[in-house]
MDAnalysis code that builds the backbone (N, CA, C; Angstrom):
import MDAnalysis as mda
import numpy as np

u = mda.Universe.empty(738, n_residues=246, atom_resindex=np.repeat(np.arange(246), 3), trajectory=True)
u.add_TopologyAttr("name", ["N", "CA", "C"] * 246)
u.add_TopologyAttr("resid", np.arange(1, 247))
u.add_TopologyAttr("resname", ["MET", "ASP", "PHE", "ALA", "VAL", "ARG", "ASP", "SER", "LEU", "VAL", "VAL", "TYR", "GLN", "ASP", "ARG", "ARG", "TYR", "SER", "SER", "VAL", "ASN", "VAL", "TYR", "TRP", "ASN", "LYS", "GLN", "MET", "ILE", "PRO", "ILE", "ILE", "THR", "LEU", "LEU", "ASN", "GLU", "VAL", "LYS", "LEU", "PRO", "SER", "PHE", "ILE", "GLY", "GLU", "ASN", "ILE", "LEU", "VAL", "PHE", "ASN", "ASP", "ASN", "SER", "ASN", "THR", "TYR", "HIS", "ALA", "PHE", "TRP", "ARG", "GLY", "LYS", "ASN", "TYR", "GLU", "ILE", "GLY", "THR", "TYR", "ASN", "ASP", "GLU", "LYS", "MET", "ASN", "PHE", "ASN", "ILE", "GLY", "THR", "ASP", "VAL", "PHE", "CYS", "PHE", "ASN", "ASP", "PRO", "TYR", "SER", "GLN", "THR", "PHE", "VAL", "VAL", "PHE", "GLN", "ASP", "GLY", "ILE", "PHE", "THR", "GLU", "VAL", "GLU", "SER", "MET", "LEU", "ALA", "GLN", "ASN", "PHE", "LYS", "SER", "GLY", "ARG", "GLY", "PHE", "VAL", "THR", "TYR", "GLN", "ASP", "ILE", "ASN", "GLY", "ASN", "LEU", "TYR", "TYR", "TYR", "SER", "ASN", "ASN", "ASP", "LYS", "PHE", "GLN", "LEU", "SER", "ASN", "PHE", "ALA", "PRO", "ASN", "PHE", "THR", "ASP", "THR", "LYS", "ASP", "ASP", "ILE", "THR", "ILE", "TRP", "GLY", "GLU", "SER", "ASN", "TYR", "LEU", "PHE", "ALA", "PHE", "VAL", "ASN", "GLY", "GLU", "LYS", "LYS", "GLN", "ILE", "ALA", "ASN", "TYR", "ILE", "PRO", "LYS", "ASP", "TYR", "LYS", "LEU", "LYS", "ASN", "ASN", "ILE", "CYS", "ALA", "PHE", "ARG", "ASN", "ILE", "MET", "GLY", "GLY", "VAL", "SER", "ALA", "VAL", "ILE", "ASN", "GLY", "ARG", "VAL", "GLU", "GLU", "ILE", "THR", "ASN", "LEU", "GLN", "ASP", "ALA", "GLU", "TYR", "GLU", "ILE", "TYR", "GLY", "ASN", "LYS", "VAL", "LEU", "VAL", "LYS", "LEU", "PHE", "ASN", "LYS", "SER", "ILE", "ILE", "VAL", "PHE", "SER", "ASN", "GLY", "LYS", "LYS", "PHE", "THR", "ASN"])
u.atoms.positions = np.array([
    [128.776, 115.812, 83.541],
    [128.965, 114.816, 84.600],
    [127.617, 114.483, 85.225],
    [127.270, 113.213, 85.211],
    [126.047, 112.769, 85.870],
    [126.315, 112.550, 87.353],
    [125.313, 112.874, 88.168],
    [125.457, 112.651, 89.607],
    [124.084, 112.465, 90.225],
    [124.070, 111.906, 91.426],
    [122.831, 111.708, 92.182],
    [123.090, 112.108, 93.622],
    [122.174, 112.888, 94.187],
    [122.307, 113.367, 95.562],
    [121.222, 112.720, 96.407],
    [121.628, 112.111, 97.509],
    [120.691, 111.507, 98.446],
    [120.980, 112.043, 99.855],
    [120.251, 111.541, 100.845],
    [120.415, 112.035, 102.213],
    [121.858, 111.936, 102.690],
    [122.490, 110.774, 102.483],
    [123.830, 110.535, 103.029],
    [124.884, 110.281, 101.966],
    [124.512, 110.340, 100.692],
    [125.434, 110.000, 99.611],
    [125.357, 111.016, 98.482],
    [126.505, 111.229, 97.839],
    [126.542, 111.845, 96.520],
    [127.286, 110.870, 95.615],
    [126.634, 110.405, 94.570],
    [127.234, 109.456, 93.634],
    [127.468, 110.187, 92.322],
    [128.691, 110.094, 91.770],
    [128.994, 110.859, 90.564],
    [130.015, 110.141, 89.692],
    [130.028, 110.528, 88.421],
    [130.984, 110.001, 87.452],
    [132.254, 110.846, 87.447],
    [133.376, 110.195, 87.197],
    [134.620, 110.894, 86.880],
    [135.110, 110.333, 85.550],
    [134.759, 111.025, 84.466],
    [135.065, 110.507, 83.132],
    [136.564, 110.510, 82.832],
    [137.323, 111.303, 83.565],
    [138.776, 111.301, 83.336],
    [139.375, 109.937, 83.626],
    [138.842, 109.282, 84.649],
    [139.389, 107.991, 85.066],
    [138.405, 106.842, 84.837],
    [137.321, 107.121, 84.106],
    [136.291, 106.109, 83.820],
    [135.796, 105.442, 85.101],
    [135.565, 106.264, 86.118],
    [135.193, 105.720, 87.424],
    [133.875, 106.300, 87.916],
    [133.288, 105.593, 88.868],
    [132.136, 106.085, 89.620],
    [132.574, 106.217, 91.068],
    [132.311, 107.379, 91.643],
    [132.772, 107.678, 92.993],
    [131.597, 108.002, 93.903],
    [131.828, 107.866, 95.194],
    [130.830, 108.206, 96.205],
    [131.448, 109.197, 97.183],
    [130.704, 110.258, 97.465],
    [131.087, 111.154, 98.558],
    [130.221, 110.786, 99.754],
    [130.884, 110.304, 100.806],
    [130.185, 109.839, 102.004],
    [131.008, 110.192, 103.235],
    [130.358, 110.744, 104.245],
    [131.007, 111.028, 105.524],
    [132.297, 111.834, 105.334],
    [132.215, 112.858, 104.468],
    [133.339, 113.760, 104.180],
    [134.503, 113.049, 103.505],
    [134.222, 111.932, 102.839],
    [135.251, 111.194, 102.110],
    [134.818, 110.988, 100.669],
    [135.787, 111.047, 99.748],
    [135.552, 110.699, 98.353],
    [136.084, 109.286, 98.152],
    [135.200, 108.361, 97.786],
    [135.562, 106.954, 97.701],
    [135.281, 106.449, 96.291],
    [136.325, 106.062, 95.514],
    [136.072, 105.421, 94.212],
    [135.507, 104.020, 94.445],
    [134.397, 103.709, 93.799],
    [133.812, 102.385, 94.024],
    [134.010, 101.449, 92.843],
    [134.223, 102.016, 91.642],
    [134.377, 101.145, 90.483],
    [135.024, 101.909, 89.340],
    [135.916, 101.221, 88.613],
    [136.466, 101.719, 87.353],
    [135.929, 100.829, 86.238],
    [135.271, 101.445, 85.267],
    [134.586, 100.689, 84.225],
    [135.400, 100.660, 82.939],
    [135.357, 99.532, 82.248],
    [136.071, 99.392, 80.989],
    [135.248, 99.905, 79.822],
    [133.945, 99.864, 79.956],
    [133.068, 100.301, 78.875],
    [132.454, 101.650, 79.215],
    [131.197, 101.830, 78.923],
    [130.529, 103.104, 79.166],
    [130.442, 103.389, 80.663],
    [130.776, 104.617, 81.034],
    [130.686, 105.030, 82.431],
    [129.288, 105.584, 82.683],
    [128.549, 104.946, 83.562],
    [127.211, 105.423, 83.896],
    [126.934, 105.165, 85.369],
    [126.006, 105.930, 85.899],
    [125.665, 105.787, 87.308],
    [124.955, 104.459, 87.556],
    [125.116, 103.901, 88.754],
    [124.359, 102.696, 89.102],
    [122.857, 102.951, 89.035],
    [122.111, 101.912, 88.756],
    [120.653, 102.039, 88.638],
    [119.948, 102.012, 89.983],
    [120.640, 101.532, 91.024],
    [119.987, 101.326, 92.319],
    [120.686, 102.170, 93.380],
    [120.134, 103.347, 93.640],
    [120.718, 104.285, 94.600],
    [119.654, 104.663, 95.619],
    [119.917, 104.375, 96.891],
    [119.012, 104.751, 97.970],
    [119.554, 105.931, 98.747],
    [118.935, 106.202, 99.908],
    [119.344, 107.362, 100.697],
    [120.724, 107.175, 101.309],
    [121.088, 105.937, 101.676],
    [122.431, 105.702, 102.218],
    [123.026, 104.373, 101.757],
    [122.432, 103.779, 100.727],
    [122.928, 102.527, 100.138],
    [122.878, 102.644, 98.628],
    [123.887, 102.068, 97.969],
    [123.771, 101.900, 96.521],
    [124.230, 100.505, 96.152],
    [123.664, 99.983, 95.083],
    [124.036, 98.677, 94.548],
    [124.521, 98.877, 93.124],
    [125.668, 98.276, 92.797],
    [126.262, 98.453, 91.470],
    [126.891, 97.142, 91.027],
    [127.102, 97.012, 89.716],
    [127.792, 95.843, 89.197],
    [129.072, 96.266, 88.507],
    [130.105, 95.403, 88.632],
    [131.419, 95.724, 88.089],
    [131.576, 95.141, 86.683],
    [132.815, 95.138, 86.189],
    [133.066, 94.687, 84.819],
    [132.784, 93.197, 84.613],
    [132.822, 92.414, 85.684],
    [132.537, 90.979, 85.581],
    [131.075, 90.664, 85.866],
    [130.254, 91.731, 85.984],
    [128.828, 91.608, 86.298],
    [128.591, 91.027, 87.690],
    [129.563, 91.269, 88.566],
    [129.382, 90.953, 89.980],
    [128.761, 92.163, 90.665],
    [127.706, 91.919, 91.413],
    [126.996, 93.006, 92.089],
    [127.560, 93.215, 93.491],
    [127.641, 94.491, 93.865],
    [128.135, 94.884, 95.186],
    [127.175, 95.896, 95.794],
    [127.178, 95.956, 97.120],
    [126.448, 96.999, 97.841],
    [127.454, 97.884, 98.563],
    [127.240, 99.195, 98.512],
    [128.029, 100.148, 99.288],
    [127.141, 100.677, 100.400],
    [127.589, 100.497, 101.635],
    [126.820, 100.951, 102.802],
    [127.786, 101.344, 103.910],
    [127.661, 102.561, 104.379],
    [128.470, 103.081, 105.481],
    [129.963, 102.873, 105.252],
    [130.393, 103.193, 104.026],
    [131.813, 103.187, 103.722],
    [132.402, 101.847, 103.354],
    [131.594, 100.789, 103.319],
    [132.109, 99.461, 103.017],
    [131.387, 98.868, 101.810],
    [132.117, 97.995, 101.091],
    [131.537, 97.249, 99.980],
    [131.180, 95.837, 100.436],
    [130.023, 95.368, 100.016],
    [129.575, 94.013, 100.330],
    [129.247, 93.313, 99.018],
    [129.938, 92.196, 98.750],
    [129.687, 91.472, 97.502],
    [128.368, 90.719, 97.593],
    [127.537, 90.867, 96.564],
    [126.236, 90.208, 96.527],
    [126.312, 88.905, 95.743],
    [126.869, 88.953, 94.536],
    [126.974, 87.762, 93.711],
    [127.149, 88.135, 92.255],
    [127.511, 87.153, 91.440],
    [127.697, 87.352, 90.004],
    [126.495, 86.777, 89.264],
    [125.865, 87.629, 88.472],
    [124.669, 87.229, 87.732],
    [124.868, 87.651, 86.283],
    [125.381, 86.739, 85.470],
    [125.811, 87.102, 84.123],
    [124.659, 87.411, 83.182],
    [123.662, 86.564, 83.154],
    [122.590, 86.704, 82.167],
    [121.248, 87.038, 82.798],
    [121.264, 87.382, 84.065],
    [120.016, 87.651, 84.767],
    [119.807, 89.154, 84.916],
    [118.569, 89.591, 84.692],
    [118.224, 90.981, 84.940],
    [117.828, 91.116, 86.400],
    [118.623, 91.872, 87.164],
    [118.420, 91.976, 88.601],
    [117.565, 93.191, 88.943],
    [116.778, 93.048, 89.993],
    [115.967, 94.147, 90.504],
    [116.164, 94.237, 92.010],
    [116.808, 95.299, 92.446],
    [117.013, 95.550, 93.865],
    [116.108, 96.703, 94.282],
    [115.400, 96.541, 95.386],
    [114.605, 97.643, 95.915],
    [115.336, 98.196, 97.128],
    [115.728, 99.461, 97.037],
    [116.629, 100.062, 98.017],
    [115.851, 100.956, 98.964],
    [116.048, 100.776, 100.251],
    [115.479, 101.658, 101.262],
    [116.582, 102.395, 101.995],
    [116.374, 102.645, 103.268],
    [117.385, 103.251, 104.130],
    [117.892, 102.178, 105.081],
    [119.194, 101.878, 105.008],
    [119.844, 100.842, 105.819],
    [119.365, 99.437, 105.476],
    [118.660, 99.277, 104.368],
    [118.144, 97.959, 104.008],
    [117.844, 97.924, 102.511],
    [118.008, 96.745, 101.893],
    [117.488, 96.520, 100.542],
    [117.135, 95.052, 100.396],
    [116.377, 94.736, 99.348],
    [115.926, 93.360, 99.161],
    [115.918, 93.017, 97.678],
    [115.952, 91.711, 97.401],
    [115.967, 91.250, 96.009],
    [115.672, 89.758, 95.962],
    [115.270, 89.301, 94.790],
    [115.146, 87.873, 94.513],
    [116.462, 87.371, 93.941],
    [117.000, 86.297, 94.518],
    [118.221, 85.683, 94.008],
    [117.835, 84.648, 92.952],
    [118.185, 84.884, 91.682],
    [117.736, 83.970, 90.622],
    [118.400, 82.601, 90.670],
    [119.566, 82.500, 91.314],
    [120.254, 81.211, 91.368],
    [119.717, 80.323, 92.486],
    [119.579, 80.883, 93.680],
    [119.054, 80.091, 94.797],
    [117.536, 80.062, 94.823],
    [116.890, 80.945, 93.991],
    [115.426, 81.042, 93.953],
    [114.863, 81.379, 95.337],
    [115.554, 82.284, 96.032],
    [115.128, 82.727, 97.356],
    [114.973, 84.239, 97.375],
    [114.284, 84.736, 98.398],
    [114.121, 86.171, 98.620],
    [115.082, 86.585, 99.723],
    [115.914, 87.591, 99.426],
    [117.032, 87.955, 100.300],
    [116.906, 89.404, 100.744],
    [117.227, 89.648, 102.011],
    [117.245, 90.998, 102.575],
    [118.641, 91.295, 103.097],
    [119.155, 92.481, 102.763],
    [120.410, 92.982, 103.328],
    [120.066, 94.005, 104.394],
    [120.578, 93.788, 105.611],
    [120.364, 94.733, 106.703],
    [121.522, 94.615, 107.688],
    [122.054, 95.762, 108.099],
    [123.157, 95.803, 109.070],
    [124.343, 94.960, 108.618],
    [124.627, 94.980, 107.316],
    [125.793, 94.279, 106.795],
    [125.619, 92.784, 106.626],
    [124.414, 92.277, 106.808],
    [124.165, 90.836, 106.755],
    [123.101, 90.535, 105.700],
    [123.357, 89.494, 104.891],
    [122.375, 88.997, 103.933],
    [121.591, 87.854, 104.576],
    [120.267, 87.944, 104.538],
    [119.408, 86.930, 105.148],
    [118.405, 86.415, 104.122],
    [118.328, 85.095, 103.981],
    [117.285, 84.494, 103.148],
    [115.985, 84.492, 103.945],
    [115.101, 85.399, 103.602],
    [113.855, 85.567, 104.351],
    [112.792, 84.582, 103.883],
    [112.796, 84.264, 102.593],
    [111.851, 83.294, 102.041],
    [112.615, 82.276, 101.205],
    [112.187, 81.024, 101.273],
    [112.841, 79.965, 100.501],
    [112.362, 79.924, 99.059],
    [111.423, 80.818, 98.720],
    [110.953, 80.968, 97.345],
    [110.979, 82.444, 96.970],
    [110.835, 82.731, 95.694],
    [110.867, 84.111, 95.232],
    [109.658, 84.878, 95.755],
    [109.864, 86.174, 96.018],
    [108.807, 87.043, 96.532],
    [108.263, 87.922, 95.411],
    [107.121, 88.546, 95.684],
    [106.490, 89.466, 94.745],
    [106.361, 90.841, 95.401],
    [106.326, 91.862, 94.578],
    [105.994, 93.220, 95.043],
    [106.795, 93.627, 96.275],
    [108.093, 93.356, 96.257],
    [108.897, 93.684, 97.439],
    [109.311, 95.154, 97.417],
    [109.253, 95.765, 98.607],
    [109.560, 97.182, 98.782],
    [110.403, 97.357, 100.039],
    [111.241, 98.392, 100.033],
    [112.085, 98.690, 101.189],
    [111.753, 100.062, 101.742],
    [111.674, 100.149, 103.066],
    [111.452, 101.418, 103.741],
    [112.664, 101.803, 104.564],
    [112.440, 102.432, 105.693],
    [113.519, 102.785, 106.613],
    [113.702, 101.648, 107.616],
    [114.664, 100.789, 107.330],
    [114.970, 99.706, 108.251],
    [114.010, 98.539, 108.208],
    [113.189, 98.426, 107.181],
    [112.277, 97.292, 107.053],
    [111.943, 97.074, 105.589],
    [111.410, 95.892, 105.289],
    [110.922, 95.599, 103.943],
    [109.529, 94.988, 104.052],
    [108.762, 95.120, 102.981],
    [107.488, 94.419, 102.858],
    [107.504, 93.644, 101.548],
    [106.762, 92.559, 101.513],
    [106.724, 91.748, 100.299],
    [105.524, 90.815, 100.359],
    [105.168, 90.271, 99.213],
    [104.151, 89.228, 99.131],
    [104.825, 87.908, 98.800],
    [104.430, 86.862, 99.523],
    [105.007, 85.556, 99.253],
    [104.336, 84.919, 98.038],
    [104.687, 83.687, 97.769],
    [104.199, 83.020, 96.560],
    [102.676, 82.867, 96.563],
    [102.077, 82.908, 97.757],
    [100.620, 82.800, 97.870],
    [99.924, 84.151, 97.913],
    [100.686, 85.237, 97.822],
    [100.098, 86.570, 97.826],
    [99.947, 87.189, 99.196],
    [100.331, 86.477, 100.270],
    [100.247, 87.043, 101.614],
    [101.263, 88.166, 101.777],
    [100.870, 89.238, 102.454],
    [101.731, 90.404, 102.638],
    [102.452, 90.298, 103.974],
    [103.791, 90.452, 103.933],
    [104.619, 90.337, 105.131],
    [105.440, 91.599, 105.360],
    [105.784, 91.782, 106.639],
    [106.693, 92.839, 107.096],
    [107.911, 92.138, 107.689],
    [109.113, 92.634, 107.339],
    [110.343, 92.033, 107.877],
    [111.306, 93.126, 108.308],
    [111.889, 92.945, 109.513],
    [112.931, 93.850, 109.998],
    [113.721, 93.151, 111.092],
    [115.056, 93.148, 110.948],
    [115.937, 92.628, 112.003],
    [115.508, 91.243, 112.497],
    [115.339, 90.331, 111.538],
    [114.984, 88.938, 111.823],
    [113.589, 88.764, 112.415],
    [112.798, 89.813, 112.420],
    [111.415, 89.727, 112.887],
    [110.497, 89.813, 111.668],
    [109.674, 88.791, 111.475],
    [108.773, 88.739, 110.322],
    [107.357, 88.464, 110.804],
    [106.407, 89.233, 110.302],
    [105.017, 88.943, 110.630],
    [104.123, 89.323, 109.460],
    [102.925, 88.753, 109.473],
    [101.993, 88.908, 108.361],
    [101.126, 90.144, 108.555],
    [101.032, 90.952, 107.509],
    [100.139, 92.106, 107.517],
    [98.779, 91.771, 106.921],
    [98.763, 90.895, 105.932],
    [97.495, 90.548, 105.285],
    [97.591, 89.161, 104.670],
    [96.510, 88.398, 104.801],
    [96.439, 87.093, 104.138],
    [95.342, 87.066, 103.083],
    [94.970, 88.258, 102.597],
    [93.890, 88.364, 101.612],
    [94.405, 88.684, 100.207],
    [95.693, 88.426, 99.958],
    [96.274, 88.698, 98.635],
    [95.926, 90.104, 98.166],
    [96.517, 91.135, 98.790],
    [96.190, 92.529, 98.446],
    [96.305, 92.784, 96.945],
    [95.407, 93.645, 96.438],
    [95.449, 93.953, 95.009],
    [96.498, 95.003, 94.681],
    [97.033, 95.699, 95.698],
    [98.215, 96.536, 95.504],
    [98.853, 96.766, 96.865],
    [100.153, 97.041, 96.858],
    [100.871, 97.416, 98.074],
    [101.859, 98.515, 97.727],
    [102.208, 99.327, 98.711],
    [103.237, 100.343, 98.515],
    [103.890, 100.640, 99.860],
    [105.180, 100.897, 99.817],
    [105.955, 101.212, 101.015],
    [106.900, 102.352, 100.710],
    [106.989, 103.303, 101.621],
    [107.968, 104.369, 101.509],
    [108.287, 104.903, 102.896],
    [109.558, 105.131, 103.143],
    [110.021, 105.689, 104.414],
    [109.515, 104.841, 105.584],
    [108.514, 105.342, 106.339],
    [108.063, 104.661, 107.555],
    [106.642, 104.116, 107.461],
    [106.077, 104.066, 106.270],
    [104.671, 103.671, 106.146],
    [104.479, 102.676, 105.009],
    [103.554, 101.751, 105.219],
    [103.132, 100.790, 104.200],
    [101.620, 100.878, 104.052],
    [101.147, 100.867, 102.819],
    [99.705, 100.817, 102.574],
    [99.405, 99.669, 101.617],
    [98.162, 99.187, 101.666],
    [97.734, 98.148, 100.731],
    [96.215, 98.140, 100.626],
    [95.740, 97.537, 99.547],
    [94.305, 97.443, 99.324],
    [93.824, 96.014, 99.419],
    [92.721, 95.808, 100.130],
    [92.037, 94.517, 100.191],
    [90.611, 94.739, 99.713],
    [90.286, 94.199, 98.547],
    [88.988, 94.457, 97.913],
    [88.788, 95.964, 97.799],
    [87.799, 96.526, 98.492],
    [87.560, 97.970, 98.418],
    [87.976, 98.691, 99.696],
    [88.906, 98.121, 100.440],
    [89.358, 98.728, 101.690],
    [90.839, 99.077, 101.597],
    [91.192, 100.226, 102.176],
    [92.582, 100.666, 102.212],
    [93.100, 100.537, 103.636],
    [94.263, 99.887, 103.774],
    [94.889, 99.684, 105.075],
    [96.268, 100.341, 105.097],
    [96.732, 100.630, 106.314],
    [98.077, 101.167, 106.501],
    [98.721, 100.487, 107.698],
    [100.038, 100.319, 107.620],
    [100.828, 99.897, 108.779],
    [101.825, 101.007, 109.053],
    [101.671, 101.657, 110.211],
    [102.505, 102.802, 110.552],
    [102.594, 102.892, 112.064],
    [103.761, 103.286, 112.554],
    [103.994, 103.389, 114.003],
    [103.673, 102.081, 114.723],
    [103.952, 100.962, 114.047],
    [103.756, 99.657, 114.662],
    [102.326, 99.174, 114.720],
    [101.396, 99.862, 114.059],
    [99.987, 99.485, 114.117],
    [99.396, 99.348, 112.719],
    [98.504, 98.368, 112.577],
    [97.743, 98.193, 111.344],
    [96.400, 98.888, 111.499],
    [96.021, 99.691, 110.491],
    [94.767, 100.428, 110.555],
    [94.036, 100.362, 109.221],
    [92.709, 100.259, 109.281],
    [91.898, 100.482, 108.086],
    [91.679, 101.979, 107.975],
    [92.073, 102.569, 106.851],
    [92.002, 104.027, 106.746],
    [90.928, 104.505, 105.775],
    [90.373, 103.619, 104.968],
    [89.277, 104.021, 104.072],
    [88.532, 102.776, 103.620],
    [87.236, 102.939, 103.352],
    [86.445, 101.825, 102.816],
    [86.289, 101.958, 101.308],
    [87.346, 102.458, 100.681],
    [87.448, 102.581, 99.228],
    [88.931, 102.652, 98.886],
    [89.256, 102.476, 97.624],
    [90.635, 102.622, 97.158],
    [90.773, 104.006, 96.540],
    [91.664, 104.849, 97.051],
    [91.774, 106.221, 96.547],
    [92.195, 106.271, 95.079],
    [91.751, 107.317, 94.429],
    [92.138, 107.559, 93.038],
    [93.628, 107.831, 92.935],
    [94.188, 108.546, 93.920],
    [95.620, 108.825, 93.954],
    [96.040, 109.032, 95.401],
    [97.324, 108.918, 95.652],
    [97.857, 109.083, 97.008],
    [99.336, 109.436, 96.930],
    [99.888, 109.895, 98.061],
    [101.317, 110.171, 98.173],
    [101.797, 109.707, 99.543],
    [102.997, 109.137, 99.569],
    [103.601, 108.658, 100.803],
    [104.893, 109.411, 101.069],
    [105.117, 109.770, 102.318],
    [106.382, 110.357, 102.726],
    [106.471, 110.317, 104.239],
    [107.672, 109.994, 104.736],
    [107.888, 109.836, 106.172],
    [106.856, 108.851, 106.725],
    [106.021, 109.255, 107.686],
    [105.001, 108.333, 108.199],
    [103.593, 108.803, 107.845],
    [103.470, 109.512, 106.716],
    [102.203, 110.110, 106.294],
    [101.757, 109.515, 104.958],
    [100.463, 109.264, 104.856],
    [99.821, 108.944, 103.578],
    [98.744, 109.980, 103.334],
    [98.905, 110.811, 102.322],
    [97.865, 111.753, 101.897],
    [97.187, 111.156, 100.669],
    [95.865, 111.286, 100.597],
    [95.157, 110.611, 99.508],
    [93.887, 111.363, 99.121],
    [93.421, 111.066, 97.907],
    [92.178, 111.620, 97.393],
    [91.012, 110.897, 98.074],
    [90.194, 111.652, 98.802],
    [89.100, 110.988, 99.510],
    [87.891, 110.766, 98.595],
    [86.881, 110.132, 99.128],
    [85.753, 109.705, 98.302],
    [84.951, 110.884, 97.757],
    [85.096, 112.066, 98.387],
    [84.421, 113.274, 97.912],
    [85.231, 114.008, 96.849],
    [86.446, 113.510, 96.575],
    [87.318, 114.179, 95.614],
    [88.239, 115.185, 96.254],
    [88.150, 115.313, 97.588],
    [89.044, 116.205, 98.321],
    [90.293, 115.478, 98.782],
    [90.864, 115.915, 99.907],
    [92.130, 115.364, 100.389],
    [91.994, 114.978, 101.858],
    [92.363, 113.756, 102.174],
    [92.492, 113.279, 103.550],
    [93.909, 112.757, 103.736],
    [94.275, 112.476, 104.981],
    [95.629, 111.998, 105.243],
    [95.664, 111.178, 106.521],
    [96.572, 110.214, 106.539],
    [96.891, 109.490, 107.766],
    [98.112, 110.161, 108.369],
    [97.942, 110.760, 109.552],
    [99.009, 111.486, 110.232],
    [99.028, 111.036, 111.686],
    [100.202, 110.580, 112.141],
    [100.322, 110.053, 113.507],
    [99.295, 108.951, 113.774],
    [99.032, 108.158, 112.742],
    [98.136, 107.025, 112.886],
    [96.663, 107.355, 112.850],
    [96.315, 108.630, 112.673],
    [94.909, 109.044, 112.628],
    [94.541, 109.516, 111.226],
    [93.300, 109.232, 110.817],
    [92.814, 109.713, 109.527],
    [92.234, 111.108, 109.724],
    [92.784, 112.069, 108.989],
    [92.359, 113.466, 109.098],
    [91.774, 113.910, 107.761],
    [90.583, 114.495, 107.811],
    [89.976, 115.070, 106.610],
    [90.445, 116.519, 106.494],
    [91.166, 116.826, 105.426],
    [91.725, 118.169, 105.270],
    [90.785, 119.066, 104.475],
    [90.241, 118.555, 103.374],
    [89.254, 119.314, 102.600],
    [88.415, 118.356, 101.774],
    [87.177, 118.758, 101.502],
    [86.323, 118.006, 100.587],
    [86.149, 118.723, 99.250],
    [86.854, 119.830, 99.077],
    [86.822, 120.516, 97.786],
    [87.556, 119.668, 96.758],
    [86.956, 119.501, 95.604],
    [87.472, 118.563, 94.624],
    [88.702, 119.085, 93.891],
    [89.528, 118.108, 93.467],
    [90.658, 118.340, 92.555],
    [91.738, 119.242, 93.134],
    [91.826, 119.335, 94.448],
    [92.897, 120.120, 95.061],
    [94.229, 119.385, 94.902],
    [95.287, 120.145, 94.660],
    [96.630, 119.578, 94.622],
    [97.145, 119.442, 96.050],
    [98.018, 118.454, 96.262],
    [98.531, 118.269, 97.623],
    [99.951, 117.709, 97.588],
    [100.712, 118.039, 98.632],
    [102.073, 117.555, 98.804],
    [102.328, 117.339, 100.293],
    [103.320, 116.497, 100.586],
    [103.753, 116.261, 101.960],
    [105.120, 116.902, 102.145],
    [105.256, 117.725, 103.174],
    [106.524, 118.369, 103.510],
    [106.835, 118.063, 104.973],
    [107.821, 117.199, 105.192],
    [108.136, 116.816, 106.563],
    [106.954, 116.117, 107.205],
    [106.445, 116.691, 108.316],
    [105.263, 116.123, 108.981],
    [104.015, 116.954, 108.720],
    [104.031, 117.698, 107.614],
    [102.911, 118.569, 107.252],
    [102.353, 118.173, 105.885],
    [101.062, 118.433, 105.695],
    [100.426, 118.256, 104.389],
    [99.958, 119.617, 103.906],
    [100.370, 119.978, 102.692],
    [99.981, 121.251, 102.091],
    [99.011, 120.977, 100.952],
    [97.878, 121.688, 100.964],
    [96.841, 121.517, 99.945],
    [96.621, 122.845, 99.235],
    [96.681, 122.820, 97.897],
    [96.423, 124.014, 97.090],
    [95.030, 123.897, 96.476],
    [94.149, 124.842, 96.797],
    [92.781, 124.818, 96.301],
    [92.672, 125.526, 94.959],
    [91.535, 125.336, 94.282],
    [91.359, 125.885, 92.935],
    [91.384, 127.407, 92.930],
    [91.010, 128.041, 94.048],
    [91.003, 129.513, 94.121],
    [92.344, 130.073, 94.580],
    [93.373, 129.216, 94.549],
    [94.751, 129.561, 94.891],
    [94.972, 129.767, 96.387],
    [93.974, 129.486, 97.195],
    [94.203, 129.497, 98.640],
    [94.885, 128.195, 99.051],
    [95.458, 128.199, 100.242],
    [96.284, 127.078, 100.696],
    [95.822, 126.634, 102.081],
    [95.800, 125.331, 102.286],
    [95.568, 124.749, 103.603],
    [96.823, 123.981, 103.999],
    [97.300, 124.206, 105.212],
    [98.405, 123.426, 105.765],
    [97.884, 122.680, 106.987],
    [98.046, 121.368, 106.982],
    [97.669, 120.571, 108.149],
    [98.942, 120.230, 108.903],
    [99.028, 120.687, 110.156],
    [100.239, 120.506, 110.956],
    [99.864, 120.374, 112.420],
    [100.458, 119.382, 113.084],
    [100.246, 119.184, 114.526],
    [98.765, 119.122, 114.894],
    [97.989, 118.441, 114.058],
    [96.585, 118.232, 114.361],
    [95.671, 119.398, 114.061],
    [96.193, 120.448, 113.420],
    [95.383, 121.633, 113.143],
    [95.499, 122.031, 111.677],
    [94.442, 122.699, 111.190],
    [94.444, 123.234, 109.831],
    [94.698, 124.734, 109.872],
    [95.594, 125.178, 108.991],
    [95.909, 126.600, 108.861],
    [95.639, 127.013, 107.419],
    [94.969, 128.140, 107.223],
    [94.656, 128.627, 105.879],
    [95.171, 130.045, 105.711],
    [95.414, 130.419, 104.443],
    [95.868, 131.792, 104.182],
    [94.688, 132.698, 103.841],
])
């Protein structure tokens, strides 16, 4: 039996009845019975999932209710799922659409690029490459320099403009590096990244913190902490503005 576990959902197959079910809020809810192969939906977020039925009509499941999206017979759909929000390009209307609080809103009258969903917000680039933030009918521009990359997860968005790295977190836009990191990780409202010395720095509570300049250290984000594993097997934990080592 295939299944997927998220913050507020468990999605699983029931091959006896050729169905896909959701466990939500202490309830088992069948969402679809399939005539052909039974497989999990491709788009599963922390508290939202999007699935298509036997007629290729797409639906969203959110907080115990189904919301019909539309029927797209020959179109390959791409939904980016966040928490309490998701977004997609509608191939028929040629518009960019956001689902939030049970409502579908056409945010752009043309298709968007590089769209991502976070916790209660989405980011995307319009047809001209400008980067926008959207939440609850509020839309504003983050960059008009056609970023060469963007990424959004949980409560943070980052993007690159030429050789500069920017972040939008806690309602503020910040330049966090004058280079593009070799690698990075996003979680909650933290961005940990490989700094220019080959060590590890992070944006935490809107501030850039240098954790180590030792090269090639492994790093992970756990909650509001950053853990760094050094080559000599020692560990650094950055928490509440302080570094702790073993």
